[in-house]
N, CA and C of each residue as an Amber inpcrd file, in Angstrom:
protein
   132
  87.1300000  -8.1710000  63.2340000  85.7410000  -7.9650000  64.0400000
  84.9830000  -6.7720000  63.6230000  83.8710000  -6.6910000  63.0910000
  83.1180000  -5.2050000  62.7540000  82.0260000  -5.1030000  63.6740000
  81.7790000  -4.0150000  64.4420000  80.5920000  -3.8600000  65.2410000
  79.5180000  -3.3050000  64.0670000  78.1810000  -4.0020000  64.5250000
  76.9730000  -3.7940000  64.2160000  76.0870000  -3.1400000  65.0970000
  75.1780000  -2.1410000  64.8820000  74.1580000  -1.7320000  65.5630000
  72.7620000  -2.2410000  65.0230000  71.8710000  -3.2180000  65.6150000
  70.9020000  -3.4960000  65.3700000  69.5520000  -3.1630000  66.1830000
  68.7470000  -2.0510000  65.7630000  67.8860000  -1.8390000  66.7370000
  66.4320000  -2.6310000  66.3800000  66.1710000  -3.4330000  65.5830000
  65.1620000  -4.3190000  65.8590000  63.4330000  -3.7450000  65.8680000
  62.8950000  -3.7990000  66.9650000  61.6610000  -2.9060000  67.0610000
  61.8140000  -2.1750000  68.0840000  63.3460000  -1.8170000  68.3280000
  63.1820000  -0.7050000  69.4570000  63.1500000   0.3870000  68.9190000
  63.9210000   1.2400000  69.5290000  63.2860000   2.9920000  69.3080000
  64.4560000   3.1160000  68.3260000  64.0680000   3.5110000  67.0080000
  64.9340000   3.5540000  66.0060000  65.7530000   4.7040000  66.2270000
  65.1180000   5.7780000  66.3750000  65.6840000   7.4430000  66.6080000
  66.8390000   7.1790000  67.5570000  66.8120000   6.5550000  68.6030000
  68.1550000   6.0130000  69.5040000  68.9860000   5.2250000  68.8850000
  69.0820000   4.5000000  68.2640000  69.9290000   3.5930000  67.5880000
  70.7030000   4.0960000  66.3780000  70.0150000   5.2450000  65.5700000
  70.7090000   5.7250000  64.5140000  71.3460000   6.7590000  65.5270000
  71.5590000   7.2500000  66.6460000  72.1800000   8.5270000  67.6220000
  73.4380000   7.6000000  67.9920000  73.3240000   6.5350000  68.2080000
  74.4190000   5.5430000  68.8300000  75.0540000   5.3520000  67.5240000
  74.9050000   4.5020000  66.3650000  75.3910000   4.4950000  65.1970000
  75.9670000   5.5800000  64.9280000  75.8220000   6.7180000  64.7620000
  76.4950000   8.1180000  64.3870000  77.5350000   8.3170000  65.1560000
  77.0150000   8.0840000  66.5170000  78.0680000   8.4320000  67.8770000
  79.4970000   7.7370000  67.4130000  79.2020000   6.1330000  67.1950000
  80.1680000   5.3170000  67.1250000  80.6000000   4.8740000  65.9440000
  80.0070000   5.8290000  65.0150000  80.9450000   5.8910000  63.5920000
  80.5760000   4.9460000  62.6900000  79.6050000   3.9450000  62.8640000
  79.2120000   2.8860000  62.1730000  77.9030000   3.2130000  61.5820000
  77.2780000   2.1450000  60.6300000  76.0610000   2.1980000  60.2710000
  75.1470000   1.2590000  60.9830000  73.9830000   1.5840000  60.8090000
  72.6070000   1.1700000  61.2910000  72.6220000  -0.0610000  60.8380000
  72.5510000  -1.6120000  61.1260000  72.4760000  -2.3920000  60.2520000
  70.9950000  -2.7420000  60.1620000  70.6080000  -3.1010000  58.7490000
  69.2550000  -3.3970000  58.6910000  68.8760000  -5.0470000  59.1700000
  67.5500000  -4.9530000  59.9540000  67.0760000  -6.2230000  60.0790000
  65.2390000  -6.4070000  59.9110000  65.0960000  -7.6250000  59.3330000
  63.6530000  -8.0850000  59.0470000  63.0590000  -8.5760000  60.1550000
  62.1170000  -8.4160000  60.8540000  61.4690000  -8.7410000  62.2590000
  59.9970000  -9.2570000  61.4410000  60.0150000 -10.9290000  62.2200000
  58.6350000 -11.2480000  61.8900000  58.4680000 -12.1690000  63.2800000
  56.9900000 -12.7360000  62.8490000  56.6980000 -13.9910000  63.8540000
  56.0030000 -14.9970000  63.2720000  56.5600000 -16.1240000  63.9260000
  56.1230000 -17.5820000  63.2180000  54.4690000 -17.5310000  64.0930000
  53.9300000 -18.5170000  63.4850000  52.5120000 -19.2420000  64.1000000
  52.3810000 -19.1760000  65.4840000  53.6470000 -19.6420000  66.0330000
  53.3050000 -19.9300000  67.5830000  53.9870000 -19.0370000  68.7040000
  53.8810000 -17.3420000  67.6760000  54.6240000 -16.2720000  68.6790000
  55.7690000 -15.9140000  68.6940000  57.0180000 -16.9890000  68.3150000
  58.4230000 -17.0320000  68.2770000  58.4380000 -15.6290000  67.5600000
  59.8040000 -15.3070000  67.8950000  60.0860000 -14.1910000  66.9620000
  61.1690000 -14.8590000  65.9450000  61.0460000 -14.5100000  65.1060000
  62.1690000 -14.5950000  63.6150000  62.9590000 -13.1900000  63.4420000
  64.5730000 -13.0320000  63.2960000  64.7770000 -11.8450000  62.9840000
  66.0030000 -12.4820000  61.8820000  66.1950000 -11.6860000  60.8460000
  66.9840000 -11.7130000  59.9150000  67.8120000 -10.2510000  59.7510000
  68.9360000 -10.6110000  59.8280000  70.0040000  -9.1590000  59.6400000
  71.0140000  -9.3090000  58.7370000  70.8900000  -8.3910000  58.0880000
  71.7830000  -8.3610000  56.6570000  72.1650000  -6.6820000  56.3080000
C-alpha cells in the first residue's frame, strides 16, 4: 500500500510541506461541481 497526499481545495502549501516531510509526492486531483452542487473529485 502506498500513501498519497491529496490537497483538493485545501491549503496547497501546507499539503506540500506535509508531503515533503513524509517523503511522498503530492498527488494530483481535479475538483469540479455537478449542477446540483455536489463535489466531483478525480485523483491520479
